[in-house]
N, C-alpha and C positions, 0 to 999 in steps of 0.2 A: 801169523802166514805170511811170505812174501806176496807182493803184488805182482800178478803179471799183466805186461804190455805187448801189445801186434802193433807194430808200424811198417809203413811202407815207405821207407827211405825214396822218394824218388830221384834224387840226384846221385844216388848209389845203384840205381836202378836194384834195389833188394829188398825184400819184407826182413822185418827184425823182430825176436821174439824174447823180452828180457822178464828178467825174474827179480824183482827188486832191483832192479836197475843196472842187473848182470846181464851182459849178450850171453845168451843160452844155443840162440841159433839161427842162422839165416837161410834164405831162398833167392838165391839170385835171378833176374830175372831180364830179359830183353823184350821190348813193345814195341810195334811196330804200328800202332793205331789201330790195328785191328786183330792180331793175334800177341798175346802175352806169352813168349815160351819162357818157361820155368828151366833154366839153364845148370843150376848145381844147388841141393839142398846142402849145408853143412852144419854140424853141431859140433860146440866146442866137446874135446874130449873126455874133458870132467866132467860132462852133462850128459853121456851118450848112453844109448838102452836104457832112458825114461822115457819115451814117447815125444820128445820134443818137435824131431823132423814131423810127425803126424799131424802136431799139431799147428805146426806154422802152414804147413802146404793145405790144410783144413780151412785155415782163416783167407790164405791166400787166395784160393779157389772159391770160398766164400765170398770176398770181396770182388773178385772179377764179375764171379756170377752175379751179383748182387748190381754192378754197374749195367748190365746186360748190353755193353757195346762192343765184346772182345771176346774171341775164342782163348783155349787152353792150347798150346803144343809141351808136350809132356817132354822136354829134352832131358833131365837127369832122369838114370834109372831110378831113383828113388822114386820119384814124382809117378813115374811110367808105373811103377810097382802099388802106387797108392792109386791108383785109379782104378787099375786091375782089382784090388780089393776092396773099390765103394765104386760099382757098376753104376749105380745109381744117379754119380753125378757125371756121365758121360757127355749129359746134354752139352755141358760147357767147351767140349773138348773140340779143336781146330775141327772141320769136316764133317761133325758132328749135324744132323739136318734139326733145327732149331725153330 
């Protein structure tokens, strides 16, 4: 089975999900030091419909939450829907009481 890797390419302001070295999904962001705006989730067309956007969003939110010094602003429609489907993660959202 191919190895999955998740990384944060800070220079490109995007999270990346790869399988066996092949890029399958990205999640672009803007970080102002207080809030990380998740601006665009994209999955390579050949890999769409397999849950990769959800996986990269989960990883990104977990990383931001673990750092504990930033909140998330879901600018991308997909990320907003992901949060609607995962209300237990709302504590990391910008404006949420923490």
